[in-house]
N, C-alpha and C positions, 0 to 999 in steps of 0.2 A: 421662699422657693421651695417647691416639692422635691424631696430627695428622689433621685433615681432609684436608689436602693435604701430601704429602711429596715433595719432589724432590731426587734425589741424582745428582750427577755429570752433569748434563744438558749435552749438547754437540751441536753441529750444524756440519757441514762441507758447503759447496757446492763440490765439486771440491776445489781446494787451498785455499780460503778458509775459515777457521774464524770463524763469526759468533757461536757461542755456546761457551763453554769451561767445563766442570766446575762447573756452578752447583747450589748446594745451597739449599733453602728449605723451611721448614716453616710451615704456617698451622694454628693450633689453633682449636677452636670458639670463636666470639666475637671472633676476631682482627679488627682493623681495621689493615690494612697497606697502605702506598703503595709503589709501584715508580716510581723516578725515575731519571733519567740524561740526559745530553746526546743531542742527535740523532745516530743512528747507533750508540747504546750497545747495541742488541740487545733492547730491551724488546718490541717487536712480535714478534721472532723467538722470543723466550721464551714469550710468551703463545700464540703459534701452536703451539709445541711442546707446551706443557701442554694446550692444548685439542684437540689432534689434527689441527690443520690441515696440519701437516707432521710427518714422523717424525724422531726424533732420530737422530744418529749413534751416540751412546752415552748411557747414563744410564737412570734409572728414575723413574717417576711412580706415586705410590700415592694412592688416594682411600679414606679410611677403612680404610686398611691393605691394601686390594686393589690389586694391580699392574694399572694400566690402561694401561701404556706402549703395548701393542700394539692397544689398542681404537680404533675410529673415532671421529671427532668426535661423531657422532650417539649412539653408545653411551655416550660420556662424559656427554653431555647426560641421557641417561636415568638415569644413576647419580647426577646431581646437580651436576655441573660445568658451570656456566652462565656464558656470557659475553655482556655487552651490547657493542654495536657502536659505534664512533666516529660513524658516519653512520647515522641513524635509517632503518630500512626499514619504512615505515608506509604504510597505505592511506588516501589523503586523503579518500576518500568514506565511510569507516567511522568510526563513533563510537568514543570511548574505551572505552565498556563493551563494544562488539562486538569490539574487539581483544582485550580481556582474555578475554572468553568464548571466543573462538577459541583462545587460548593454553591455556587450561584444558582444553578439549575435546581439542586436539591432544596435550597431555601425557597425557591418559587414553586416547588412541587412539580417540576417539569423534567425529572431525570430521564424520562422516556426519550427525550430529544438526543440523548447521547447516541442513539442509534440512527439519528439523522444528522445533517450538517449543522453544528452549533453556530456557524456563521449566519444562519437564517434567523437566529433567535434575537429579536430587537433589543438593542442596548447592552447585550452580553460582552461584545468585544471591547466597548468602551469602559464598562464597569471593571472588567478584569485588568485593562490597561491602567486604570486609576489605582487599583490596589497594588499592582506591581510597582508603580511609581512611588506610592507611599512607603512601601517596604524595601525600596531599593533593590528590586529583583528583576528589573527589565533585561539586564545583560544575560540572565540565565533563564529566561522565560521558556525557551525551547529546549532547555536541558532536562534530561531525565533525573529524578530525584536521586536514584542510586549514584550518580555521578557528582552530586553536590557536596560541598564541604558541610560539616556538621552544623556550623554556625548558620549557613544558609537554610539548612533544613529547619532550624529553630525559627528563623525569619519567615519561612513558608508556613509553619504552624500558626504564627500569629496572623499571617495574611489570610489563612483560611477562616480563622475566627472572625476577622474584620469583614470578610466577604459575606458573612451571615448578618450583617447590619446590626451589630449589638448596640443597646442602650448602656449596658454595663458589661464591661469586659473583665474577666478575671484571668490574669497571667500567672500560670502556675510554674514558678522557677524557670523563667524564659531563658536564663543564662546557664542552666544546669548543663554541665559537660562541655560548655563552650570555654576555650582557652581565655584567661583573664585579659590578655592582650586584644581579644576580638569582642569583648563584651560591650565596647562602646558602640559597635554597629547595632547591637540589640537596642541600646539606649537611644541612639540616633532615630531608628525606626519607630520606637515608641513615642519620641518627641513629635513625629509627623502624624500621629494619629489625630482624628477629628477633634477639634477643640472642645466640643460639647459632650464627648464620650467620657463616661465615668470609668476610671481604670483602677482595679485593685491588683496589686502585684504581691505575690507570695515568693519571697526571695531570701537566700542566705548570704549572698554577696553584699556585704554592707556598703562597699564602695558604690555599687549599682543602686542600692536603696537610697543612699543619701544624695545621689545625683538625680534620682528619679522623683522622689516623693516630696510632695508639699505637706503631706500629713503622714504620720507613722502610727500604727496601732500595734500595741504589744500585748500578746497573750502569754499567760503562764499558768500552768496546771488547769487549763480549761477555762480560765476566767480572764476578763479584760483587765490587764494590769494598769495600763494608761494609755493615752494618746496625745499626740501633739506634734509640733514641728520637730525637724531634726536636732536643732539646738536644745529644745526642751527635753526630747527623749535622751539624748546623750548626757544631760545633766542630771537625770533623774537617778537617784541612788538605788531605787529598786530595780530599774533596768540594769544598771551596772552589776548588781548583785546576781540576778538570775540569768543574764544574757550577755551583755556587752563585755563586762570585766575590764581587762586592760585594753581591749580594742577601742573603747570609748574615746580615749584620748587620741588614738591614732586616726580615728575617723571623724572627730568632732569638727563640725563646720567652723571656719574661722569668722 
C-alpha cells in the first residue's frame, strides 16, 4: 500500500544548529498517529517542514507517491495535506455555517460567490451539513463564533480543515486550552473522521494521545527516538527517561 505521507531523511539546519536530523515517517490511509516528545524535541519544526512552512536542508516528502518537497505550503494544501493550528483563527462575527461555506468555496476557488447567494452553489449546503454532523456542531450551526465555548471553537477549527478534503490531516494540539473534562468531545469528533483519512496529532495530553493513537512517534532532540503502539512506547526505557517519566505507569494501557 502506498503511504499517504512518506518522509525520508528529513533534516533541518539553522546555521550551525541542527534542529531536525534524518527523520523517517510513513502514514498510511486510515492511520491514527500521535507525535509526542518533550519541549524542544523538534515537533513544531518537523510539522513546519512537512507542511512547507520552512524548507528542509535534506530529505524528501511524498504525498500519495508524489514528491512535494519543493512545493509551497499552499500547493500542498491543494493536494490534500492540511494542518489545523494550535490557535484558532476565526471570525467572531461569522456563524459556524458561514465559516464552513467560506472554506468549501475557497477550496473550489469560488469565493466570489460570497457576494451572491451561497444557496445557489450546487452541493454546498449538503457538504456543509455533512461536516457539521461529523463534528457534532449541528446545534450551533447558526451561532456566531464569538458566542461559542472554546471547545466548540476547537471543533470548528477541525471542521474547517475537514472541509478542505484532506488526504492527510495534521491536528496541532486540538485539545490545547480545552478543559480536561471536555477533551472527550474532541476525541469523539476525531473518531468520526473518514476512515481512509490519515491523521497525525501533535498533543501533550497523554490521556488523549493514548485514547486516539494506534501508533505513536516520539521525537527527542530533533531525532526520531522510537515509534510503536501505546504499550510499546510506555514500556520503552528511553521514552520514560526523556519524556514520560512517572506518567508512564499512570497512563500505561492495561
